[in-house]
Backbone as a ProteinNet text record, in pm:
[ID]
protein_1_A
[PRIMARY]
XXXXXXXXXXXXXXXXXXXXXXXXXXXXXXXXXXXXXXXXXXXXXXXXXXXXXXXXXXXXXXXXXXXXXXXXXXXXXXXXXXXXXXXXXXXXXXXXXXXXXXXXXXXXXXXXXXXXXXXXXXXXXXXXXXXXXXXXXXXXXXXXXXXXXXXXXXXXXXXXXXXXXXXXXXXXXXXXXXXXXXXXXXXXXXXXXXXXXXXXXXXXXXXXXXXXXXXXXXXXXXXXXXXXXX
[TERTIARY]
14550.5	14582.6	14463.8	14421.4	14304.4	14339.3	14255.2	14277	14170.3	14208.7	14116.6	14089.9	13962.6	13925.3	13937.3	13982.7	13983.3	13840.6	13823.4	13690.3	13608	13671.9	13599.1	13552.6	13632.4	13595	13477.7	13476.3	13364.8	13235.1	13240.4	13121.3	13071.2	13168.4	13127.2	13064.3	13117.8	13061.7	12917.5	12896.3	12759.9	12664.3	12713.8	12628.3	12593.2	12690	12665.3	12560	12566.3	12467.8	12327.8	12313.6	12181.7	12129.9	12220.1	12177.9	12138.8	12192.5	12158.4	12037.3	11968.1	11846.2	11866.7	11990.2	12015.2	11999	11893.7	11859.4	11857.3	11917.8	11917.3	11812.6	11762.1	11666.4	11737.9	11680.3	11734.8	11680.1	11740.8	11696.3	11553.8	11518.6	11382	11280.6	11316.5	11224.7	11204.1	11311.5	11300	11213.4	11228.8	11146.9	11000.1	10973	10833.8	10772.1	10847.6	10798.9	10770.2	10860.3	10841.6	10717.6	10696.3	10577.1	10449.9	10449.2	10332.2	10304.5	10411.3	10394	10336	10384.3	10331.4	10184.5	10146.2	10005.6	9918.6	9967.3	9891.4	9875.5	9980.9	9972.8	9874	9876.4	9781.7	9638.5	9619.6	9484.7	9435.8	9529.3	9490.5	9468.8	9526.3	9517.5	9373.5	9284.4	9145.6	9076.8	9106.2	9046.1	9094.4	9224.5	9278.8	9212.7	9196.5	9134.9	8990	8918.7	8780	8773.8	8866.9	8869.5	8898	8992.4	9024.7	8906.7	8837.5	8720.9	8609.6	8590.6	8488	8522.7	8651.6	8694.9	8670.3	8698.1	8675.3	8525.7	8445.5	8301.3	8246	8291.5	8248.7	8290.9	8411.3	8460.4	8374.6	8333.1	8245.5	8115.5	8059.9	7933.2	7951.2	8066.8	8094.7	8099.4	8168.3	8176.9	8038.6	7963	7828.5	7740.3	7750.3	7669	7703.2	7830.8	7872.1	7821.4	7830.2	7783.3	7633.5	7556.2	7411.4	7371.5	7442.4	7409.8	7445.5	7558.5	7597.7	7497.2	7455.1	7356.9	7224.4	7178.4	7051.8	7058.6	7174.2	7189.5	7184	7248.1	7245.7	7103.6	7028.6	6890.2	6804.2	6825	6742.1	6771.9	6896.5	6935.8	6948.8	6958.6	6976.4	7117.5	7213.7	7353.7	7443.8	7570.6	7667.5	7724.3	7734.5	7787.8	7896.3	8004.9	8118.6	8147	8187.9	8249.7	8400.8	8472.8	8616.8	8696.1	8803.4	8890.1	9028.3	9069.3	9199.2	9311.6	9396.4	9501.8	9621.7	9723.1	9837.5	9933.7	9909.4	9996.2	9959	9844.1	9799.1	9881.1	9857.8	9932.4	9892.4	9976.8	9949.7	9817.5	9740.7	9611	9498.7	9532.3	9434.6	9452.4	9577.1	9608.5	9551	9468	9412.3	9314.6	9278	9190.7	9062.4	9056.4	8940.4	8863	8730.8	8646.5	8537.7	8492	8391.2	8301.4	8203.1	8106.3	8105.9	8103.6	8104	8026.1	7968.6	7909.4	8022.9	8012.7	8116.7	8053.4	8133.1	8092.2	8201.8	8160.3	8255.9	8287.9	8410.7	8447.4	8568	8574.2	8689.4	8784	8911.2	9013.3	9023.2	9007.2	9010	9146.3	9246.2	9378.1	9465.1	9411.7	9488.4	9510.3	9493.5	9516.4	9400.6	9280.8	9163.2	9117.4	9176.8	9139.8	9014.7	8933.1	8812.4	8830.3	8772.3	8784.3	8677.5	8654.7	8563.4	8631.7	8552.3	8603.4	8500	8549.2	8461.2	8401.3	8269.2	8201.7	8148.5	8124	8069.6	8090.5	8163.3	8180.4	8055.1	7993.4	7861.1	7862.4	7962.3	7963.1	8106	8115.2	8245.9	8309.5	8437.9	8508.5	8506.2	8497.9	8493.4	8618.2	8668.2	8791	8759.1	8824.3	8805.2	8862.4	8799.6	8843.5	8970.9	9037.6	9156.3	9265.1	9325.6	9431.1	9378.8	9248.2	9192.1	9219.5	9262.4	9288.6	9229.5	9221.2	9190.2	9319.3	9319.1	9440	9442	9562.9	9576.2	9610.2	9612.7	9637.7	9775.5	9872.4	10008.4	10016.5	9944.9	9953	9869.9	9757.4	9674.7	9727.6	9782.6	9835.6	9729.6	9602.9	9495.6	9469.5	9544.7	9531	9412.6	9339.7	9222.4	9249.8	9248.3	9268.8	9159.7	9197.3	9101.3	9081.2	8993.5	8968.7	9096.1	9188.7	9311.2	9409.3	9383.1	9468.8	9431.3	9316.9	9274.1	9374.7	9414.7	9515.7	9454.2	9326.8	9259.4	9218.8	9252.1	9227.9	9141.9	9074.2	9000.5	9077.6	9085.3	9148.7	9041.1	9065.6	8969.6	9043.7	8973.2	9037.4	8984.6	9072.5	9035.2	9091.2	9002	9043.2	9119.3	9070.1	9123.9	9261.7	9300.9	9427.6	9401.6	9476.2	9456.3	9499.6	9413.5	9445.2	9389.2	9437.4	9378.7	9325.5	9232.3	9175.4	9117.5	9110.5	9039.2	8890.1	8804.9	8663.6	8570.7	8443.9	8335	8226.4	8177.2	8078.1	7943.2	7837.4	7700.1	7633.4	7557.9	7479	7341	7262.9	7127.6	7037.1	7068.8	6991.3	7019.2	7124.3	7163.9	7268	7306	7404.8	7545.5	7642.1	7781.4	7832.7	7884.5	7937.5	8090.4	8151.1	8296.7	8336.2	8431.8	8504.9	8411.4	8444	8356.7	8412.7	8320.7	8355.5	8455.1	8444.2	8531.3	8465.4	8509.6	8460	8511.6	8427.5	8465.5	8487.3	8613.5	8651.1	8708.9	8669.1	8721.9	8774.8	8902	8964.5	8998.4	8961.6	8985.4	9072	9165.9	9250.1	9333.5	9390.8	9474.7	9613.5	9657.5	9787.4	9834.5	9961.9	10022.1	10086.1	10099.2	10167.6	10306.7	10409.2	10547.6	10623.3	10658.2	10729.6	10658.8	10526.3	10447.5	10415.4	10461.1	10436.4	10339.8	10239.5	10141.9	10202	10199.6	10253.6	10143.3	10107.1	10000.6	10042.4	9949.7	9979	9903.5	9823.1	9747.6	9759	9816.7	9837.4	9800.3	9763.5	9746.3	9858.1	9960.6	10080.9	10150.2	10169.7	10231	10127.5	9999.2	9891.5	9830	9818.7	9755.7	9608.3	9561.1	9418.7	9343.4	9231	9154.8	9011.3	8926.3	8788.8	8780.4	8723.8	8709.2	8561.3	8528.3	8391.5	8381.3	8273.2	8246.1	8120.8	8129.8	8020.8	7939.9	7808.1	7717.7	7702	7728.1	7726.3	7586.2	7483.4	7346.5	7284	7315	7249.9	7340.3	7472	7565.7	7587	7526.3	7540.1	7672.1	7735.2	7862.4	7840.4	7891.6	7878.5	8015.8	8028.2	8154	8166.2	8269.7	8286.8	8410.3	8494.9	8615.2	8658.6	8691.3	8733.7	8851.1	8967.2	9087.4	9123.7
14406.7	14376.1	14414.6	14324.5	14348.1	14442.4	14544.3	14638.2	14617.9	14615	14596.4	14731.2	14761	14887.3	14875.4	14974.4	14972.7	14971	14931.4	14914.5	15042.2	15156.2	15282.7	15313.6	15276.7	15299.8	15212.3	15089	14998	15053.7	15108	15166.6	15284.3	15365.3	15477.2	15429.3	15318.2	15262.3	15215	15146.6	15099.7	15216.8	15317.5	15435.2	15500.2	15502.1	15559.4	15479.2	15344.5	15258.2	15285.2	15301.8	15329	15463.6	15560.5	15693.6	15694.4	15597.6	15587.9	15500.5	15456.5	15378.7	15229.6	15179.2	15036.1	14991.2	14918.5	14884.8	14734.8	14685	14542.4	14515.8	14389.1	14351.1	14323.5	14370.1	14337.1	14201.5	14143.2	14013.9	14021.3	14130	14147.3	14147.8	14219.8	14226.4	14088.7	14011.8	13876.6	13788.6	13800	13721.2	13758.2	13887	13932.6	13872.9	13873.6	13816.3	13666.7	13596.1	13452.3	13424.3	13504.4	13486.6	13508.3	13610.5	13638.2	13521.3	13465.2	13351.4	13230.5	13205.7	13093.5	13113.9	13235.3	13265.3	13242.1	13287.1	13267.1	13119.7	13040.2	12896.4	12829.6	12868.8	12810.1	12846.7	12971	13015	12943.4	12911.9	12847.7	12698	12635.3	12489.9	12438.4	12497.3	12447.7	12457.2	12565.4	12581.2	12471.1	12438.1	12331.2	12198.5	12171.5	12045.3	12037.2	12151	12152.1	12127.5	12189.3	12169.4	12024	11962.2	11821.7	11732.4	11762.6	11682.6	11694	11815.2	11834	11757.8	11758	11685.9	11536.4	11481.2	11338.9	11307	11396.8	11375.9	11379	11476.7	11485	11360	11311	11190	11069	11058.8	10947.4	10952.2	11072.5	11085.7	11054.1	11090.9	11059.2	10907.9	10837.8	10691.4	10628.8	10672.4	10616.9	10641.3	10761.1	10793	10705.2	10681.2	10595.7	10452.1	10402.3	10266.1	10254	10351.9	10346.7	10360.9	10448.6	10465.8	10340.6	10279.4	10156.9	10044.7	10031.8	9927.7	9950.6	10075.9	10108	10079.5	10108.9	10085.1	9935.6	9855.3	9710.1	9655.6	9699.9	9653.5	9698.3	9822.7	9878.6	9815.7	9782	9733.5	9581.9	9515.5	9370.5	9328.5	9420.2	9388.7	9412.7	9381.6	9403.9	9545.6	9610.9	9747.2	9754.4	9823.7	9832.1	9975.5	9989.3	10113.3	10088.6	10176	10155.5	10262.5	10218.3	10307.3	10308.6	10422	10430.7	10388.8	10295.4	10244.1	10338.3	10299.6	10386.7	10393.8	10315.3	10318.4	10430.6	10493.7	10600.2	10727.1	10826	10951.3	11031.1	11127.7	11212.8	11286.6	11296.9	11361.7	11266.4	11149	11045	10925.6	10886.1	10766.6	10776.1	10679.2	10672.5	10782.4	10866.7	10980.2	10982.6	10905.2	10915.1	10784.5	10797.3	10679.5	10706.3	10597.6	10608.9	10487.2	10490	10380.3	10332.3	10201.9	10145.9	10015.8	9988.7	9857.5	9759.7	9639.6	9539.2	9404.9	9324	9188.1	9089.9	8968.2	8860.6	8798.3	8818.7	8774.8	8683.4	8595.5	8506.3	8566.7	8569.3	8622.3	8532.6	8593.8	8516.4	8522.5	8579.2	8592.1	8468.7	8368.8	8246	8204.6	8300	8263.9	8183.8	8210.8	8139	8184.5	8288.7	8337.3	8423.5	8412.7	8493.6	8603.1	8718.4	8830.9	8933.8	9023.5	9134.2	9234.6	9287.2	9389.9	9501.5	9624.5	9740.4	9742.7	9755.7	9766.2	9906.8	9981.3	10115.8	10197.3	10308.6	10398.6	10484.8	10487.2	10547.6	10694.6	10740.1	10880.3	10930.6	11061.8	11124.8	11085.3	11059	11021.6	11138.4	11106	11208.6	11199.5	11317.2	11324	11357.5	11288.1	11317.1	11455	11530.6	11668	11675	11790.3	11814.7	11711.6	11667.3	11567.2	11426.2	11411.1	11280.4	11178.3	11059.2	10948.3	10820.2	10717.6	10583.7	10523.8	10490.2	10439.2	10286.9	10232.1	10086.9	10045.4	9915.9	9862.4	9902.1	9910.2	9941.9	10078.9	10175.9	10311.3	10328.3	10255	10268.5	10183.8	10065.6	9977.3	9918.5	9916.4	9865.8	9716.4	9650.5	9505.8	9461.5	9557.8	9523.2	9552.8	9449.6	9472.4	9562.8	9652.6	9744.7	9710.8	9787.5	9765.3	9788.5	9869.7	9897.9	9781.2	9680.4	9561.9	9459.3	9476.7	9380.2	9376.5	9256.5	9242.5	9234.4	9195.5	9192.3	9334.1	9375.2	9513	9517.7	9630	9659.4	9763.5	9743.7	9842.5	9934.8	10065.1	10162.3	10290.6	10400.8	10529.2	10637.4	10731.2	10851.5	10969.2	11061.3	11176.4	11131.6	11026.3	10969.6	10905.3	10882.2	10815.4	10680.2	10579.2	10443.5	10433.3	10375.3	10349.5	10213.4	10162.2	10042.2	10077.6	9996.5	10025.3	9901.8	9906.4	9802.5	9832	9737.1	9758.5	9675.2	9717.7	9647.1	9625.9	9503	9471.5	9436.4	9502.4	9472.5	9385.7	9285.5	9199.8	9261.5	9210.7	9262.4	9252.1	9162.7	9149.3	9262.8	9341.8	9448.7	9404.9	9278.1	9225.1	9239.6	9260.3	9267.1	9125.7	9102.9	8969.9	8968.9	9088.1	9095.2	9223.9	9214.3	9096.4	8997.6	8871.7	8766.7	8712.4	8670.5	8596	8667.3	8797.4	8871	9004.1	9061.3	9193.6	9297.6	9393.4	9497.6	9626.8	9668.8	9785.8	9893.5	10017.5	10132.2	10231.9	10268.6	10359.5	10491.8	10600.7	10735.2	10814.1	10890.7	10974.1	11069.4	11168.1	11266.4	11208.1	11215.3	11158	11213.8	11191.8	11223.2	11097.6	11094	10983.3	11031	10973.4	11013.5	10896.1	10908.1	10800.8	10666.2	10670.5	10548.1	10498.8	10570.5	10531.6	10629	10575.7	10659.2	10709.2	10841	10901.5	10981.7	10941.4	11009.8	11151.6	11246.4	11385.4	11431.3	11343	11378.3	11264.2	11295.1	11192.4	11244.4	11151.4	11180.2	11107.8	11182.2	11118.5	11044.5	10914.5	10832	10752.8	10776.7	10700.6	10779	10716	10779.4	10803	10922.9	10954.1	10904.6	10838	10784.2	10754.9	10737.5	10689.3	10552.8	10455.7	10321.1	10292.5	10268.5	10235.4	10086.4	10025.5	9885.6	9880.2	9808.1	9803.2	9675.8	9691.8	9577.8	9507.6	9379.1	9303.9	9296	9290.4	9273	9405.2	9513.9	9641.6	9742.1	9720.5	9815.2	9940.3	9946.3	10064.7	10060	10176.5	10186.8	10261.6	10206.3	10273.1	10293.3	10403	10435.3	10350	10264.8	10177.1	10213.7	10298.5	10338.3	10475.3	10560.1	10696.3	10730.4	10755.9	10786.1	10933.9
10501.9	10642.2	10729.3	10815.8	10900.1	11013.2	11032.7	11141.2	11247.3	11371.5	11482.1	11548.1	11567.4	11629.9	11780.5	11847	11993.7	12045.5	12169.9	12229.1	12218.9	12247.2	12242.7	12101.3	12001.4	11862.1	11822.5	11872.1	11843.9	11900.1	12020.1	12079.5	11996.9	11949.3	11865.2	11735.8	11678.2	11554.5	11577.8	11690.5	11722.1	11741.6	11812.1	11833.9	11701.3	11609.8	11478.6	11403.1	11413.2	11346.6	11398.1	11528.9	11585.7	11539.3	11531.8	11488.7	11341.8	11264.7	11122.2	11096.6	11202.3	11185.2	11185.4	11204.8	11209.4	11353.5	11381.2	11519.6	11538.2	11644.1	11677.1	11783.9	11787.8	11890	12020.7	12128.1	12259.6	12302.2	12404.4	12455.8	12506.6	12570.4	12623.2	12509.7	12402.3	12287.3	12224.6	12212.8	12157.7	12245.7	12375.9	12468.4	12456.8	12441.1	12425.1	12299.4	12189.1	12063.2	12079.3	12147	12167.2	12251.2	12354.5	12439.3	12358.1	12272.8	12188.7	12094.2	12034	11943.4	12016.6	12138.7	12217.7	12248.1	12284.3	12314	12191	12074.6	11950.1	11917.8	11938.7	11912	12004.8	12132.5	12229.1	12192.3	12148.8	12110.4	11985.3	11892.2	11765.9	11780.1	11884.2	11900.2	11905.2	11987.8	11989.5	11853.6	11780.1	11648	11553.4	11561.9	11478.1	11511.3	11641.7	11684.5	11638.1	11645	11598.2	11447.8	11374.1	11229	11195.1	11266.2	11244.6	11276.7	11387.6	11427	11323.2	11270.5	11167.4	11040.5	11004.2	10884.2	10899.3	11016.2	11039.6	11040	11099.6	11099.4	10956.9	10877.8	10738	10661.5	10687.3	10620	10654.1	10779.8	10818.5	10740.1	10725.8	10652.6	10504.1	10447.4	10307	10286.4	10375.9	10366.2	10380.4	10480.2	10501.1	10379.5	10322.8	10205.7	10086.5	10063.3	9951.6	9970.8	10091.4	10117.8	10091.9	10137.2	10119.4	9972.6	9899.7	9757.6	9677.3	9710.9	9640.5	9667.4	9791.1	9826.7	9754.3	9756	9689.3	9539.9	9479.1	9336	9304.1	9388.3	9366	9374.3	9473.5	9490.3	9372.6	9327.3	9220.3	9084.3	9058.1	8926	8917.3	9031.8	9031	8992.9	9009.7	8979.2	9098.8	9083.3	9190.6	9180.9	9294.8	9299.1	9405.6	9372.5	9464.8	9506.4	9632.9	9678.9	9674	9603.7	9581.1	9656.2	9722.9	9800.3	9734.3	9680.4	9612.2	9706.3	9662.4	9750.6	9755	9832.2	9856	9737.9	9633.8	9516.9	9420.3	9444.3	9354.9	9376.8	9291.3	9299.8	9423	9458.8	9574.1	9556.5	9664.4	9659.7	9625.8	9574.6	9541.7	9634.5	9655.8	9735.1	9875.8	9909.2	10042.9	10078.3	9980	10008.4	9926.8	9819.7	9730.9	9726.9	9711.3	9698.7	9595.4	9534.5	9430.5	9428.6	9340.6	9327.2	9182.7	9164.2	9028.3	9023	8907.2	8882.5	8852.7	8908	8887	8849.8	8783	8747.9	8783.9	8815.5	8839.8	8705	8660.1	8525.7	8528.4	8427.5	8410.7	8308	8341.1	8250.3	8127.7	8010.6	7885.7	7817.2	7885.4	7822.5	7843.6	7914.7	7932.1	8075.7	8170.3	8310.8	8368.6	8318.1	8367.5	8504.3	8557.4	8690	8682.9	8787.8	8795.3	8900.1	8873.1	8966.1	8933.6	9028	9001.8	8910.1	8815.3	8725.3	8710.5	8702.5	8688	8548.2	8541.6	8411.6	8386	8494.3	8476.1	8603.5	8591.6	8705.7	8716.6	8834.5	8849.3	8885.1	8955.2	8995.8	9004	9008.9	9021.8	9155.7	9153.3	9275.6	9373.5	9501.7	9605.5	9693.2	9733.6	9812.5	9957.5	10049.8	10190.9	10222.8	10312.5	10339.7	10422.2	10413.5	10494.7	10472.5	10582.1	10575.9	10605.6	10613.6	10648.3	10537.7	10578.6	10487.3	10545.2	10460.5	10507.9	10562.9	10689.7	10754.1	10754.4	10756.8	10765.7	10909	10931.7	11065	11117.5	11028.4	11069.6	11134.5	11081	11133.4	11259.8	11272.6	11392.5	11507.2	11473.6	11576.4	11666.4	11619.3	11705.5	11689.2	11602	11586.1	11502.1	11443	11362.8	11215.3	11130.6	10986.7	10930.4	10843.9	10783.8	10636.2	10572.4	10430.5	10348.6	10400.8	10328.1	10331.4	10416.7	10420.4	10313.2	10247.6	10146.6	10030.7	9994.8	9889.1	9749.4	9740.9	9611.2	9573.2	9452.3	9408.8	9283.1	9266.8	9144.6	9064.7	8934.8	8847.3	8792	8801.8	8751.3	8716.5	8702.9	8672.1	8764.7	8797.5	8871.4	8793.6	8754.9	8674.1	8548.9	8486.7	8362.9	8379.9	8505.3	8532.8	8596.9	8552.7	8602.8	8749.1	8830.7	8970.8	9009.3	9120.7	9178.9	9317.2	9364.4	9494.4	9559.8	9692	9765.3	9753.1	9788.5	9757.8	9845.1	9847.2	9913.1	9808.6	9794.7	9690.9	9753.7	9702.1	9741.9	9635.6	9679.5	9590.9	9571.6	9474.1	9452.3	9575	9666	9789.5	9887.6	9861.6	9952.2	10053.4	10047.7	10140.4	10082.2	10168.3	10124.6	10100.3	9980.7	9946.7	9935.4	9937.5	9942	10015.2	10109.3	10157.4	10226.7	10214.8	10268.2	10399.4	10486.7	10608.4	10698.7	10709.9	10802.3	10836.2	10947.6	10985	10885.8	10854.7	10759.9	10837	10847.4	10925.9	10834.6	10859.5	10785.5	10887.6	10876.1	10972.1	10905.1	10971.3	10919.9	11017.3	10964.9	11050.5	10967.1	11032.7	10962.6	10937.5	10813.1	10778	10644.5	10617.1	10487.8	10431.3	10300.1	10234.6	10195	10257.6	10233	10172.8	10043.7	9973	9986.2	9973	9978	10117.9	10220	10358.8	10424.4	10493.7	10562.1	10693.6	10711.9	10833.5	10901.5	11023.1	11096.6	11133.1	11121.4	11155.2	11278.8	11335.4	11456.3	11555.9	11672.6	11774	11912	11998.7	12140.3	12213	12251.2	12303.5	12190.4	12209.1	12104.9	12026.4	12055.2	11991.6	11876.8	11760.5	11644.3	11670.1	11639	11653.2	11530.1	11551.7	11438.1	11477.7	11375.7	11391.6	11325.2	11394.4	11339.8	11314.1	11188.5	11148.6	11120.7	11166.8	11134.7	11048.4	10936.4	10839.7	10860.1	10874.4	10889.6	10755.2	10753.2	10627.2	10566.1	10648.1	10597.9	10552.6	10623.2	10593.7	10523.6	10529.7	10471	10553.5	10670.3	10754.9	10831.4	10840.6	10912.2	11042.9	11151	11280	11342.3	11413.8	11480.6	11605.8	11609.3	11724.3	11807	11752.2	11827.2	11780.7	11879.5	11849.4	11939.4	11877.7	11955.7	11941.3
[MASK]
++++++++++++++++++++++++++++++++++++++++++++++++++++++++++++++++++++++++++++++++++++++++++++++++++++++++++++++++++++++++++++++++++++++++++++++++++++++++++++++++++++++++++++++++++++++++++++++++++++++++++++++++++++++++++++++++++++++

């Protein structure tokens, strides 16, 4: 049977708890803690933004470096060289975050389809991962109306860390000119995001607008320049 203590007994019980070292937080103490947490978050925000900006800057340099190395290799060897961007179908940590360089050839399928396509003949260097949460973003996530390299439907099959993956790609000819994708602007978009169940979710926004860097690649020189920064 439940017994209810009179009010005076309850007060004595509470006093006993305090005397035994059991202490509750007062409202003032909780407010003080909340204020301290807010101050710490405000102080950490600029550092987070600087870290994000550095990650995007580093990612731009990684992309530019891969393009220049692929172009130089094509000119030096007289063959086609591709920069490959792991697509969103790859495993976590690889999808939309890794890029590599490979020699490619235009080959005809001999299994009966008769279709011709680029195929990887030799992976030239270890795949590199973009820093932090930076990923290659698609048009859907940026909403800027400009198709990116991630919108390309033609894919190259290759391996990353001995695992099969597919990726979109840019191909340099021996002349140093980009021959694929053909007859269109070549845009590469970088921004902080996560891949959730195969869907790209931006993690850095200004208001309702996704923050990103948009690079445009010159078809003749292979150089990428920043044309938009949100």
